[in-house]
C-alpha positions as CSV (number, residue, x, y, z in Angstrom):
1,X,41.0,39.6,-91.2
2,X,43.3,39.7,-88.2
3,X,45.3,42.9,-87.6
4,X,45.4,43.3,-91.5
5,X,43.1,46.5,-91.1
6,X,45.0,47.8,-87.9
7,X,46.7,51.0,-88.4
8,X,47.1,51.0,-92.4
9,X,44.1,53.5,-92.5
10,X,44.1,54.5,-96.4
11,X,47.0,52.4,-97.6
12,X,45.3,50.4,-100.5
13,X,46.2,46.7,-101.2
14,X,47.5,46.2,-104.8
15,X,45.7,43.1,-105.5
16,X,46.7,41.2,-108.6
17,X,44.6,39.3,-110.9
18,X,44.4,35.6,-111.7
19,X,46.0,35.0,-115.2
20,X,43.4,33.2,-117.6
21,X,46.4,31.0,-118.9
22,X,48.4,29.0,-116.9
23,X,51.4,27.4,-118.2
24,X,53.9,24.7,-116.9
25,X,56.6,26.7,-115.3
26,X,59.8,26.5,-112.7
27,X,59.4,28.0,-109.3
28,X,62.4,28.6,-107.2
29,X,62.5,26.8,-104.0
30,X,64.1,29.4,-101.5
31,X,65.2,26.7,-99.1
32,X,67.4,24.9,-101.3
33,X,67.8,27.1,-104.4
34,X,66.5,24.2,-106.4
35,X,63.5,24.6,-109.0
36,X,60.4,22.7,-108.9
37,X,57.8,22.5,-111.6
38,X,54.5,23.6,-111.3
39,X,51.9,22.1,-113.5
40,X,49.1,24.1,-115.1
41,X,46.3,24.3,-112.4
42,X,42.6,25.0,-112.8
43,X,40.3,25.4,-109.8
44,X,41.1,23.0,-107.1
45,X,37.5,21.5,-106.2
46,X,36.5,20.0,-102.9
47,X,36.9,16.2,-103.0
48,X,33.6,14.6,-103.9
49,X,33.9,12.6,-100.5
50,X,35.1,13.8,-97.2
51,X,38.9,12.4,-96.5
52,X,39.5,12.0,-92.7
53,X,42.3,14.4,-92.1
54,X,45.6,12.9,-91.0
55,X,48.3,14.4,-88.6
56,X,51.3,15.6,-90.7
57,X,54.7,14.8,-89.2
58,X,55.9,17.1,-86.6
59,X,59.0,19.2,-86.7
60,X,62.0,19.0,-84.3
61,X,64.3,21.6,-82.9
62,X,66.8,22.8,-85.3
63,X,64.5,22.2,-88.1
64,X,63.7,24.8,-91.1
65,X,60.0,26.1,-91.1
66,X,58.7,28.3,-93.6
67,X,57.0,31.6,-92.8
68,X,54.5,32.9,-95.6
69,X,52.2,35.7,-96.2
70,X,49.3,33.8,-98.0
71,X,47.1,36.8,-97.0
72,X,48.6,40.2,-96.5
73,X,52.3,41.1,-96.7
74,X,52.2,43.2,-93.5
75,X,55.8,42.3,-92.4
76,X,56.8,44.9,-95.0
77,X,54.9,47.8,-93.3
78,X,55.5,46.8,-89.6
79,X,58.8,44.9,-89.2
80,X,59.1,45.2,-85.5
81,X,56.7,42.4,-84.5
82,X,57.7,40.5,-87.6
83,X,61.4,40.3,-86.7
84,X,60.5,39.7,-82.7
85,X,58.4,36.9,-84.1
86,X,61.3,35.4,-86.1
87,X,63.6,35.8,-83.3
88,X,61.3,33.9,-80.8
89,X,61.1,30.9,-83.3
90,X,64.8,31.0,-83.0
91,X,65.6,31.4,-79.5
92,X,62.6,30.2,-77.7
93,X,61.4,27.1,-80.2
94,X,65.0,26.3,-81.7
95,X,63.4,26.5,-85.2
96,X,65.0,28.2,-88.2
97,X,62.3,30.5,-90.2
98,X,62.7,30.6,-94.0
99,X,61.0,33.4,-95.6
100,X,60.0,33.7,-99.3
101,X,59.4,36.1,-101.7
102,X,56.1,37.3,-100.9
103,X,56.4,37.2,-97.0
104,X,57.3,40.8,-97.0
105,X,55.3,42.0,-100.1
106,X,52.4,44.0,-100.0
107,X,50.1,43.5,-102.9
108,X,51.5,40.1,-104.0
109,X,49.4,38.7,-106.6
110,X,47.3,35.3,-105.7
111,X,49.5,33.6,-108.1
112,X,52.9,34.5,-106.5
113,X,51.5,33.6,-102.9
114,X,50.3,30.3,-104.3
115,X,53.8,29.7,-105.9
116,X,55.3,30.2,-102.4
117,X,52.8,27.9,-100.7
118,X,53.7,25.1,-103.1
119,X,57.5,25.7,-102.9
120,X,57.4,25.6,-98.9
121,X,55.3,22.2,-99.2
122,X,57.3,20.8,-101.7
123,X,60.8,21.4,-100.2
124,X,61.8,18.5,-97.9
125,X,63.7,20.6,-95.8
126,X,60.9,22.6,-94.7
127,X,59.2,20.8,-91.9
128,X,56.3,23.1,-91.1
129,X,54.7,26.3,-92.5
130,X,53.7,29.4,-90.2
131,X,51.7,32.4,-91.6
132,X,53.1,35.9,-91.0
133,X,49.5,37.2,-90.2
134,X,46.1,37.3,-91.8
135,X,44.7,39.5,-94.4
136,X,41.4,39.8,-96.2
137,X,41.7,38.1,-99.8
138,X,43.3,34.8,-99.2
139,X,40.2,33.3,-100.7
140,X,41.5,34.3,-104.0
141,X,44.4,32.1,-103.7
142,X,42.6,28.8,-103.0
143,X,41.6,28.2,-106.8
144,X,45.3,28.2,-107.7
145,X,46.6,25.6,-105.2
146,X,47.8,22.4,-106.4
147,X,45.7,20.0,-104.0
148,X,47.8,16.8,-105.2
149,X,51.0,18.6,-104.5
150,X,50.1,19.7,-101.0
151,X,48.6,16.2,-100.2
152,X,51.9,14.6,-101.3
153,X,53.7,16.6,-98.6
154,X,51.8,17.0,-95.6
155,X,53.3,19.6,-93.2
156,X,51.9,21.4,-90.0
157,X,50.5,24.7,-91.1
158,X,49.6,27.2,-88.5
159,X,47.4,30.6,-89.0
160,X,44.4,32.3,-87.7
161,X,41.8,34.7,-89.3
162,X,42.1,35.1,-93.1
163,X,44.2,31.7,-92.9
164,X,40.8,29.9,-92.1
165,X,40.9,29.8,-95.9
166,X,44.1,27.7,-96.2
167,X,43.2,25.6,-93.0
168,X,39.9,24.8,-94.7
169,X,41.8,23.6,-97.9
170,X,44.1,21.6,-95.8
171,X,41.1,19.9,-94.2
172,X,39.5,19.1,-97.5
173,X,43.0,17.9,-98.7
174,X,43.1,15.3,-95.8
175,X,45.8,17.3,-93.6
176,X,45.3,18.3,-90.2
177,X,46.2,22.0,-89.8
178,X,46.6,24.1,-86.6
179,X,44.4,27.2,-85.9
180,X,46.8,29.4,-83.9
181,X,50.1,31.4,-83.4
182,X,50.9,33.9,-86.3
183,X,54.5,35.3,-86.1
184,X,53.5,38.9,-85.9
185,X,50.6,38.7,-83.4
186,X,51.5,36.0,-80.9
187,X,55.1,35.1,-81.5
188,X,55.5,38.8,-81.9
189,X,53.6,40.0,-78.6
190,X,55.5,42.9,-76.8
191,X,58.2,42.0,-74.3
192,X,57.3,38.3,-74.0
193,X,54.7,35.7,-75.5
194,X,51.8,34.7,-73.2
195,X,52.7,31.6,-71.2
196,X,49.5,30.0,-72.2
197,X,49.9,30.7,-76.0
198,X,53.5,29.6,-75.7
199,X,52.9,26.3,-74.0
200,X,50.2,25.5,-76.4
201,X,52.1,26.5,-79.4
202,X,55.2,24.3,-78.1
203,X,52.7,21.4,-77.6
204,X,51.3,21.6,-81.1
205,X,54.8,22.0,-82.8
206,X,56.5,19.3,-81.0
207,X,54.3,16.7,-79.4
208,X,51.4,14.5,-80.4
209,X,48.8,13.1,-78.2
210,X,46.1,14.9,-75.7
211,X,46.5,18.3,-74.5
212,X,44.1,19.9,-72.0
213,X,43.1,23.5,-72.7
214,X,42.9,25.9,-69.9
215,X,41.1,29.0,-69.4
216,X,43.0,32.1,-69.4
217,X,43.3,33.8,-65.8
218,X,43.9,37.1,-67.6
219,X,43.4,38.3,-71.1
220,X,43.5,41.3,-73.5
221,X,41.9,42.5,-76.9
222,X,43.2,46.2,-77.0
223,X,45.4,46.7,-79.9
224,X,48.6,48.9,-79.7
225,X,50.3,50.9,-82.4
226,X,53.1,48.6,-84.2
227,X,54.6,51.6,-85.8
228,X,55.5,53.0,-82.4
229,X,58.7,51.6,-80.9
230,X,57.3,52.3,-77.3
231,X,54.7,49.5,-78.2
232,X,57.4,47.0,-77.5
233,X,59.0,48.2,-74.4
234,X,55.9,47.2,-72.1
235,X,53.8,44.2,-72.0
236,X,50.0,44.4,-73.0
237,X,47.7,45.3,-70.1
238,X,45.3,42.5,-69.2
239,X,42.2,42.2,-67.4
240,X,40.5,39.1,-65.2
241,X,39.4,36.3,-67.6
242,X,36.4,35.0,-65.8
243,X,36.5,31.2,-67.2
244,X,34.5,29.5,-69.8
245,X,30.6,29.5,-70.2
246,X,29.0,26.3,-70.7
247,X,25.6,25.9,-72.2
248,X,23.5,22.9,-73.2
249,X,23.5,19.2,-72.4
250,X,25.9,17.8,-69.9
251,X,27.5,15.2,-72.1
252,X,30.7,14.3,-73.6
253,X,31.3,15.0,-77.4
254,X,34.5,13.6,-79.1
255,X,35.2,14.3,-82.8
256,X,36.9,16.1,-85.5
257,X,37.0,19.9,-85.4
258,X,36.1,22.3,-88.1
259,X,35.5,26.2,-88.3
260,X,37.8,29.2,-87.8
261,X,37.0,32.6,-88.3
262,X,33.3,33.1,-88.6
263,X,33.6,36.0,-91.3
264,X,35.9,34.0,-93.4
265,X,33.7,30.8,-93.1
266,X,30.8,33.1,-94.5
267,X,32.7,33.9,-97.6
268,X,33.6,30.3,-98.3
269,X,30.1,29.5,-98.0
270,X,29.1,32.3,-100.5
271,X,31.9,31.2,-102.9
272,X,31.1,27.7,-102.3
273,X,34.6,26.9,-101.7
274,X,36.2,24.1,-99.2
275,X,32.6,23.1,-98.0
276,X,32.0,19.4,-98.4
277,X,29.0,19.1,-100.6
278,X,27.3,16.6,-98.2
279,X,26.6,18.1,-94.9
280,X,26.4,14.8,-93.4
281,X,30.5,14.7,-93.7
282,X,30.4,16.9,-90.7
283,X,28.3,14.7,-88.4
284,X,29.7,14.3,-84.9
285,X,32.2,16.8,-85.3
286,X,33.3,19.8,-83.2
287,X,32.5,23.3,-84.5
288,X,34.8,26.2,-83.3
289,X,34.1,29.6,-84.4
290,X,35.5,33.1,-83.4
291,X,34.9,36.7,-84.8
292,X,37.6,39.2,-85.8
293,X,38.6,42.9,-85.0
294,X,36.0,43.9,-87.6
295,X,33.4,43.4,-84.7
296,X,30.7,42.1,-86.6
297,X,27.4,42.9,-85.2
298,X,25.1,40.3,-83.1
299,X,22.7,40.5,-86.2
300,X,25.4,39.8,-88.8
301,X,26.7,36.9,-86.4
302,X,23.2,35.5,-86.0
303,X,22.6,35.7,-89.9
304,X,25.6,33.8,-90.7
305,X,24.8,31.0,-88.2
306,X,21.4,31.0,-89.3
307,X,22.3,30.6,-93.0
308,X,24.6,27.8,-91.9
309,X,21.6,26.4,-90.2
310,X,19.4,26.5,-93.4
311,X,22.3,25.0,-95.5
312,X,22.1,22.0,-92.9
313,X,25.5,22.6,-91.3
314,X,24.8,24.1,-88.0
315,X,22.9,20.9,-86.6
316,X,25.6,18.5,-87.8
317,X,27.9,19.5,-84.9
318,X,27.0,18.2,-81.4
319,X,29.6,20.5,-79.9
320,X,30.4,24.1,-80.4
321,X,33.4,26.0,-79.2
322,X,33.1,29.9,-79.3
323,X,36.1,32.1,-79.1
324,X,36.3,34.9,-76.7
325,X,35.0,37.8,-78.4
326,X,37.0,40.5,-79.6
327,X,35.5,43.5,-78.4
328,X,38.1,46.5,-79.1
329,X,39.5,48.0,-82.3
330,X,41.1,51.1,-83.5
331,X,37.7,51.9,-85.4
332,X,35.8,50.9,-82.3
333,X,37.5,51.7,-79.2
334,X,35.0,50.3,-76.8
335,X,34.7,51.4,-73.1
336,X,34.6,48.4,-70.8
337,X,30.8,48.8,-70.4
338,X,30.3,48.9,-74.2
339,X,32.8,45.8,-74.7
340,X,30.8,43.7,-72.2
341,X,27.4,44.7,-73.8
342,X,28.8,43.7,-77.4
343,X,30.2,40.3,-75.9
344,X,26.8,39.6,-74.4
345,X,24.9,40.5,-77.4
346,X,27.3,38.1,-79.5
347,X,26.6,35.4,-77.2
348,X,22.8,35.8,-77.2
349,X,22.9,35.8,-81.1
350,X,24.8,32.5,-81.0
351,X,22.4,30.9,-78.5
352,X,19.5,32.1,-80.6
353,X,20.8,30.4,-83.6
354,X,21.7,27.3,-81.7
355,X,18.0,27.1,-80.1
356,X,16.5,27.2,-83.7
357,X,18.9,25.1,-85.6
358,X,21.0,23.1,-83.1
359,X,19.0,23.0,-79.5
360,X,20.9,19.7,-78.6
361,X,24.3,21.2,-79.2
362,X,26.7,21.5,-76.1
363,X,28.1,24.9,-76.5
364,X,31.2,26.6,-74.7
365,X,31.5,30.3,-74.8
366,X,34.9,32.6,-74.1
367,X,37.5,29.8,-75.3
368,X,40.7,31.8,-75.7
369,X,41.4,30.9,-79.3
370,X,40.3,33.9,-81.1
371,X,41.5,37.5,-82.2
372,X,42.3,37.8,-78.3
373,X,45.3,37.2,-76.3
374,X,46.2,34.7,-75.0
375,X,45.4,32.3,-78.0
376,X,45.3,28.5,-77.7
377,X,46.0,26.4,-80.6
378,X,43.2,24.1,-82.0
379,X,43.7,21.4,-84.4
380,X,41.8,22.0,-87.4
381,X,40.6,18.7,-88.4
382,X,42.0,17.1,-85.4
383,X,40.3,15.2,-82.5
384,X,38.7,17.7,-79.7
385,X,37.1,16.2,-76.8
386,X,34.3,18.4,-75.1
387,X,33.6,16.8,-71.6
388,X,30.4,18.7,-70.2
389,X,30.3,17.0,-67.0
390,X,34.0,17.7,-66.1
391,X,33.9,21.1,-67.8
392,X,37.0,19.9,-69.6
393,X,38.5,20.5,-73.2
394,X,41.0,18.4,-74.5
395,X,42.6,18.5,-78.0
396,X,45.0,16.2,-79.9
397,X,47.9,17.8,-81.2
């Protein structure tokens, strides 16, 4: 997901297959030129009991951070936003980005991408991991991941969209992740990062403790051609935000967050990966969901939520944060009227599902953490406080 489908048209991904036999082998650690030994791995199942996620240590300015492509290697096709994002990591955040063999490789096998994830987490000199962008097949990487290796080396991971896969994996491993701010999209925004995005990312990277989210005064969801140099000469046009919309009981909910991209979660549910076997593990949590540039129909959104309800998941969460709907794509360049209708229909679909399966859930719509700009960072598995009476949302980074 994410801008994976943007502008690549008929370009086909070359997808590797998972080898049936996995032997112990050395993997080069690109940061130190050392080798780490990766033991044979089978499927990495979800732990039988929920592990309360812990916050990993934070990086500091001057630290090295891994830039990976666990989904699609789109930096190979569109170097401009990628290079811009790397430059901002250095100049605006004081971090030293380190790329890996698959960061700029289209069609990298799931095994190769898993190897880069292991190398980044195992290297003590790497203090955080940031995804370059999303994709559409990161789910194939999950069975190859060494849960114990990653649990032994907890690090902040930042990503959205297809990276919901790895965020859900880290959640099941007991590590808080960070939903937000990929290198090519938010860090690589033409001319300048949105201030709301930059402030949220800086707080998530370098600080711990409460951070109050604020509605975007202006926002955008119209994509531009990354292959055109003129794209990077002007900032994206924006339109008024309109604030958040609150629905449901006026109460305060504070709990651990879970969710991400709705379409990716539906795939995880179908594959039965990274979903707690006992739905009660999610009791009292804050669900956060958003949809991608594939613009799923209101019917599809309702059906996914209905299936979550039938599985006993939807009603476990006393609060839901729904990301501002992305309403425009190259395949569906909606007019403003069509875009407004799409967003209204999506909200109605969510409200319909809540009425059936979670009537007491406090819901907030149009929160700026989805496939729109700006993008606030949500701690995945971290503490989120939704204050209905005060109309405030506070996360703990």
